[in-house]
C-alpha positions in Angstrom: 45.2 27.0 11.0 46.0 28.3 14.4 47.9 31.7 14.6 49.5 32.9 17.7 52.8 33.0 19.8 54.0 30.5 22.3 51.9 30.5 25.4 48.7 32.0 23.6 46.7 28.9 24.4 46.5 27.4 20.9 47.2 23.7 22.0 44.8 23.9 24.9 42.0 25.3 22.8 42.7 22.6 20.1 42.6 19.8 22.8 39.3 21.2 24.1 37.4 21.4 20.8 38.9 18.6 18.6 39.9 15.0 18.8 43.7 14.2 19.2 43.8 12.6 15.8 42.4 15.9 14.2 45.3 18.0 15.4 48.7 18.2 13.5 51.1 19.8 15.8 54.6 21.0 14.7 55.9 20.6 18.3 54.7 16.9 18.4 56.3 16.3 15.0 59.5 17.9 16.2 59.7 15.4 19.1 58.9 12.5 16.6 61.9 13.3 14.4 64.1 15.0 17.0 65.1 15.2 20.6 62.0 16.7 21.9 59.4 19.4 21.2 62.0 22.3 21.5 64.6 20.7 19.4 65.1 23.5 16.9 67.5 21.5 14.9 64.7 19.1 13.8 62.5 22.0 12.7 63.1 21.5 9.0 62.3 17.7 9.0 59.3 18.2 11.2 57.8 20.9 8.9 58.6 18.7 6.0 56.6 15.8 7.6 53.9 18.2 8.5 53.4 19.2 4.9 53.2 15.6 3.9 50.7 14.7 6.5 48.5 17.8 5.7 48.5 16.9 2.1 47.5 13.3 2.8 44.8 14.2 5.2 43.4 16.9 2.8 43.3 14.1 0.0 40.9 12.1 2.2 38.8 15.0 3.1 39.8 15.0 6.8 39.1 18.0 9.0 42.6 19.0 10.0 43.8 21.5 12.8 47.3 22.9 12.1 48.8 23.6 15.5 51.8 25.7 14.7 52.6 29.4 15.4 51.3 30.3 12.0 53.2 33.4 12.1 55.1 33.0 8.8 53.0 34.5 6.0 54.7 32.4 3.4 53.9 29.2 5.3 50.1 30.5 5.8 50.0 30.9 2.0 51.4 27.4 1.3 48.7 25.9 3.6 45.9 27.9 1.9 47.3 26.6 -1.5 47.2 23.2 -0.2 43.7 23.5 0.9 42.6 25.0 -2.5 44.1 22.2 -4.3 42.0 19.6 -2.5 38.8 21.7 -2.5 38.9 22.3 1.3 38.0 25.6 3.0 40.8 27.1 5.0 40.2 29.2 8.3 42.5 31.0 10.5 42.1 31.2 14.2 43.9 34.2 15.8 45.0 33.9 19.5 45.1 37.6 20.5 46.3 36.6 24.0 47.9 39.6 25.9 51.7 39.7 25.7 52.2 39.6 29.5 49.9 36.4 29.7 51.9 34.7 27.0 55.2 35.5 28.7 54.0 34.3 32.1 52.8 31.0 30.7 56.1 30.6 28.8 58.1 31.1 32.0 56.2 28.3 33.7 57.1 25.8 31.1 60.0 23.5 31.7 60.9 23.8 28.0 60.2 27.6 27.7 61.2 29.3 24.5 63.9 32.0 24.8 62.6 35.4 25.6 64.0 37.0 22.4 62.2 34.3 20.4 58.8 35.0 22.1 59.2 38.8 21.6 59.7 38.2 17.9 56.6 36.0 17.8 54.6 38.7 19.5 55.6 41.3 17.0 54.9 38.8 14.1 51.4 38.2 15.7 50.7 41.9 15.6 51.6 41.9 12.0 49.4 38.9 11.3 46.5 40.7 13.0 46.6 43.3 10.2 47.6 40.8 7.4 45.1 37.9 8.0 41.9 39.6 6.8 43.4 40.2 3.3 45.1 36.9 2.9 42.2 35.0 1.3 41.2 32.8 4.2 37.5 31.5 4.2 37.3 33.0 7.6 39.4 34.6 10.3 38.1 33.8 13.9 38.8 34.4 17.5 39.0 31.2 19.4 35.7 30.0 20.8 33.5 26.8 21.1 33.5 24.7 17.9 30.6 22.8 16.2 31.6 20.7 13.1 28.5 21.0 10.7 27.7 20.4 7.1 28.6 23.0 4.5 25.1 23.1 3.4 23.9 24.5 6.6 26.5 27.3 6.6 25.2 30.9 5.8 24.2 34.2 7.2 22.2 32.7 9.9 18.3 32.1 10.3 17.2 35.4 8.9 13.8 35.9 7.7 12.0 35.4 4.4 9.8 33.0 2.4 8.2 30.3 4.3 7.8 26.6 3.4 6.3 23.4 4.2 8.1 20.2 5.3 7.8 16.5 4.6 9.4 13.6 6.2 11.0 11.1 4.0 11.2 7.6 5.4 14.3 6.2 3.5 15.8 3.8 6.2 14.0 1.4 8.6 17.1 0.1 10.4 15.7 0.6 13.8 16.8 -2.6 15.4 13.2 -3.6 15.7 12.0 -7.3 15.1 9.3 -7.9 12.4 6.7 -8.2 15.1 7.7 -4.6 16.5 8.2 -3.0 13.2 4.6 -1.7 12.8 4.4 -0.3 16.2 7.8 1.6 15.9 6.6 3.0 12.5 3.3 4.2 14.0 5.2 6.0 16.7 7.5 7.9 14.3 4.6 8.9 12.0 2.6 10.0 15.1 5.4 12.3 16.4 6.1 13.5 12.9 2.5 14.8 12.5 2.7 16.3 15.9 5.9 18.4 15.3 4.5 19.8 12.0 5.4 17.6 9.0 2.7 18.2 6.4 3.5 15.2 4.3 5.2 11.7 4.8 7.0 10.0 2.0 8.7 6.6 1.4 10.9 5.2 -1.2 10.0 2.8 -4.1 12.7 0.3 -3.8 12.5 -3.4 -2.8 16.0 -3.6 -1.7 17.8 -0.8 0.5 19.9 1.4 -1.9 23.6 1.6 -1.3 23.4 5.4 -0.8 21.4 4.8 2.4 22.3 1.4 3.8 23.0 -2.2 3.5 21.2 -4.6 1.2 19.8 -6.8 4.1 18.3 -3.9 6.0 14.4 -3.8 6.0 12.8 -2.2 2.9 9.0 -2.5 3.1 6.9 -2.3 -0.2 6.1 1.3 -0.7 2.4 1.4 -1.7 1.5 -1.3 0.9 3.2 0.8 3.6 1.5 3.9 2.4 -1.9 2.4 2.7 -1.1 1.3 6.2 0.1 4.8 7.1 -3.3 6.1 5.9 -4.9 4.4 8.9 -2.1 5.6 11.3 -2.2 9.4 10.2 -5.0 12.0 10.0 -3.6 15.2 8.6 -0.4 14.5 6.6 -0.3 14.1 3.0 1.1 10.5 1.8 3.4 10.0 -1.1 6.0 7.8 -2.6 9.1 9.7 -3.7 9.1 8.4 -6.4 7.3 5.3 -7.9 9.4 3.7 -10.6 7.3 3.4 -13.7 9.1 0.1 -14.7 8.1 -1.7 -11.5 4.3 -1.9 -12.1 1.9 -2.0 -14.9 1.0 1.7 -15.3 -2.9 0.9 -15.4 -2.5 -1.2 -12.2 -0.5 1.6 -10.6 -3.5 3.9 -11.2 -5.7 1.4 -9.4 -3.3 1.2 -6.4 -3.0 5.1 -6.2 -6.9 5.4 -6.2 -7.3 2.7 -3.6 -4.7 4.5 -1.3 -6.3 7.9 -1.8 -9.8 6.4 -0.7 -8.4 4.7 2.3 -6.5 7.9 3.3 -9.5 10.1 2.8 -8.1 12.0 -0.2 -4.5 12.6 1.0 -2.3 10.9 -1.6 0.4 12.5 -3.7 1.6 10.4 -6.7 5.3 10.7 -7.2 6.7 9.3 -10.4 10.1 8.6 -11.9 11.8 6.9 -14.8 13.7 4.4 -12.2 17.4 4.1 -12.2 18.6 1.1 -10.2 19.2 -1.8 -12.6 20.2 -4.1 -9.9 16.8 -4.5 -8.2 15.2 -5.0 -11.7 17.4 -8.1 -12.2 16.8 -9.4 -8.7 12.9 -9.3 -9.2 12.9 -10.1 -12.8 11.7 -6.8 -14.2 12.7 -5.5 -17.5 15.1 -2.5 -17.4 14.9 -0.9 -20.8 17.2 1.9 -22.0 16.8 5.4 -20.6 15.1 6.5 -23.8 12.2 3.8 -23.4 12.0 4.4 -19.6 11.3 8.1 -20.2 8.8 7.4 -22.9 7.0 5.2 -20.4 7.2 7.9 -17.9 5.5 10.3 -20.3 2.8 7.9 -21.2 2.2 7.1 -17.6 1.9 10.7 -16.5 -0.8 11.1 -19.2 -2.6 7.9 -18.5 -3.1 8.2 -14.8 -5.5 11.2 -14.9 -7.7 9.4 -17.5 -7.7 6.4 -15.1 -8.9 8.5 -12.4 -11.3 10.7 -14.4 -14.8 10.2 -15.7 -15.8 7.6 -18.3 -13.4 5.0 -19.7 -11.7 6.4 -22.6 -8.9 4.5 -24.5 -5.3 5.6 -24.3 -2.6 5.1 -26.8 0.9 6.4 -26.2 4.4 5.9 -27.4 4.7 2.6 -25.7 1.4 2.1 -23.7 -1.8 1.0 -25.3 -4.9 0.9 -22.9 -8.2 0.0 -24.5 -10.3 1.3 -21.6 -9.1 3.6 -18.7 -11.3 1.9 -16.0 -10.7 2.5 -12.4 -13.2 2.1 -9.5 -13.4 3.2 -6.9 -12.2 6.5 -8.1 -10.0 8.8 -6.1 -11.6 11.0 -3.4 -9.5 14.0 -4.8 -10.9 15.6 -8.0 -7.3 15.9 -9.1 -4.5 13.5 -7.4 -1.3 15.7 -7.5 1.6 14.3 -9.5 5.2 14.9 -8.6 8.0 14.1 -11.2 11.3 13.3 -9.5 14.6 14.3 -10.9 16.6 17.4 -11.9 17.4 16.6 -15.6 17.1 19.8 -17.4 16.4 18.6 -20.9 13.9 15.7 -20.2 12.7 15.5 -16.5 12.0 19.1 -16.0 10.4 19.4 -19.5 8.1 16.6 -18.4 7.3 18.3 -15.1 6.5 21.6 -16.8 4.3 20.0 -19.3 2.3 17.4 -17.1 3.1 17.5 -13.4 1.9 19.4 -10.4 5.3 19.6 -8.8 8.9 18.7 -9.5 11.5 17.3 -6.9 15.0 18.8 -6.9 18.3 18.1 -5.0 21.3 20.3 -4.3 22.3 23.6 -2.5 20.4 26.8 -3.2 22.4 27.9 -6.0 21.8 24.7 -7.9 18.1 24.8 -7.0 17.8 28.5 -8.2 19.1 27.4 -11.6 16.9 24.4 -11.8 13.9 26.5 -10.9 14.9 28.9 -13.8 15.1 26.1 -16.2 11.7 24.9 -15.2 10.3 28.3 -15.6 11.7 28.4 -19.1 10.1 25.0 -20.0 6.8 26.2 -18.7 7.1 29.3 -21.0 7.7 27.0 -23.8 4.6 25.0 -23.4 2.5 28.1 -22.4 2.1 27.1 -18.7 2.0 29.5 -15.6 5.1 28.2 -13.6 3.1 28.8 -10.4 1.1 25.8 -11.3 4.2 23.5 -10.8 5.2 23.2 -7.1 9.0 23.0 -6.2 9.8 20.4 -3.9 13.3 19.4 -2.6 14.8 16.3 -1.1 17.6 16.4 1.4 19.1 14.7 4.3 19.4 16.4 7.8 20.4 15.8 11.3 19.4 18.5 13.8 20.3 19.1 17.4 19.6 21.9 19.9 23.3 22.3 20.7 26.8 21.6 19.3 27.4 18.9 22.0 24.1 17.2 21.2 24.9 17.3 17.5 28.2 15.6 18.1 26.4 12.8 20.0 23.8 12.3 17.3 26.4 12.1 14.6 28.4 9.7 16.8 25.3 7.4 17.1 24.7 7.3 13.3 28.2 7.2 11.7 29.8 4.0 10.6 32.5 2.9 13.1 35.2 3.1 10.4 34.3 6.7 9.3 35.6 9.8 11.3 32.7 12.1 12.3 33.7 14.9 10.0 33.7 12.6 7.0 30.0 12.0 7.3 28.7 15.3 8.6 28.4 16.7 5.1 26.7 13.5 3.8 24.2 13.7 6.6 23.5 17.3 6.4 24.2 17.8 10.2 23.8 21.0 12.0 22.3 22.7 15.0 18.7 23.8 14.8 19.8 27.3 14.3 22.0 26.2 11.4 19.2 24.3 9.8 16.7 27.2 10.0 19.2 29.1 7.8 19.7 26.3 5.5 16.1 25.8 4.7 15.3 29.4 4.6 18.0 29.7 1.9 16.3 27.0 -0.1 13.1 28.7 0.3 14.6 31.8 -1.1 15.8 29.9 -4.0 12.4 28.7 -5.0 11.7 25.6 -2.8 8.1 25.5 -1.4 8.1 22.0 0.2 11.4 20.6 1.8 11.3 16.8 2.1 13.8 15.8 4.7 15.3 12.3 5.4 16.4 12.2 9.1 18.9 9.3 9.5 18.2 9.2 13.2 14.4 9.6 12.8 13.6 6.8 15.5 16.1 8.1 18.0 14.6 9.9 20.9 14.2 13.7 20.5 15.4 13.8 16.7 11.8 14.5 15.3 11.1 17.0 18.1 14.5 18.8 17.3 13.6 19.2 13.7 10.2 20.2 14.7 11.8 23.5 16.0 13.1 24.0 12.6 9.6 23.6 11.1 8.2 26.0 13.7 10.7 28.7 12.6 10.2 28.3 8.8 6.8 26.7 8.2 3.7 28.2 6.7 0.6 28.3 8.7 -0.9 24.7 8.9 -3.7 24.3 6.3 -5.8 21.2 5.7 -4.1 18.9 3.1 -1.2 21.3 2.6 1.8 19.5 1.0 
């Protein structure tokens, strides 16, 4: 909401910082329903139309700039209430332009407002200067350069505090590369990723691209095959599948696959496990998709079986749904203990399994959500008599990072679907400047995250990994062999 008298520079500032379709101007609406922008007789109709346009835009989650004088406290309250109804933040931008400058600009306009009207506006602006801080806005600002970033990156700035490690999550391979060029493009990505400081690299366990990420005809290579190939193209990064669906493979066979990948990687594998969730791909490939209760029973059996398969001897295993007469697996993993990560934030079952059996859990969400989940995990650990420090907290998120607001706008423009306005995808992409992202991930570290696993939608774009590397450099722990 812009607040200031005629001639204060509101429309000029809005035009310099926002697209025309983001700005709702009372003057433009007055011209639309009347004889021109200064047709005061059309004012009531213009503001009725503005109220309707604002409500419809907020309903669609669209960033909206209200270009009115904003000097009526009752109207300001009504606009704030409209934002609250739709769950939107409401900020005021106060134009404290000197009175003489406003008058000079007004005199130079062919449709100048009467001098008495401008004087009354200046008096109202002075009152607003005192009133705005106590009116309940999410922020009151002076006009300046604007960057549209994800809410998740907002906060108190980079600050200092707990350090963390970073993993790269390769969730999309829509790189416009032919099958013949796919391998070389992937090799280039992981080479740069290691170079900028990612301590682990992860892939999804899906056979069809999931709708949350892309389209069903986009490339989705088989996870453990890809991980074994990555073992030959990397040297320091841990390698993992986040997470392996226990319904997609025989669990004993999965133990053999993981062990083989660990040997080929020189002991760098992390085994992510989950109960699986996407029924559609099970039907496509002819796999059974049992009810959730049975899938979680299978997950609990699997997380107990795998260490037996990787350990000494060949003991039998009989669980709730699995019966393995001999836990035989040669070659055994290089690691004496292959770390197991359980994915998901379910408080009753998933975090309980992580507390009982896993070396790490994988969470989602903003810092307040993470802090709550970490507290739940600690309580589960206490219930089973385990030290919570034994369960590493990892976190999966999406991010787009750029050095400047202008570069960030360009990055979002390259990624967004043509039919979606940029501001509607900024939050989903977790977009922000490098400085914004430093603050975001330090806040997650303070909430208990130890490894931040990040999906970069523009991972194959020139400079994307390097920009995020600046976030890693500001937040990361000192490099250590096989850190993850």
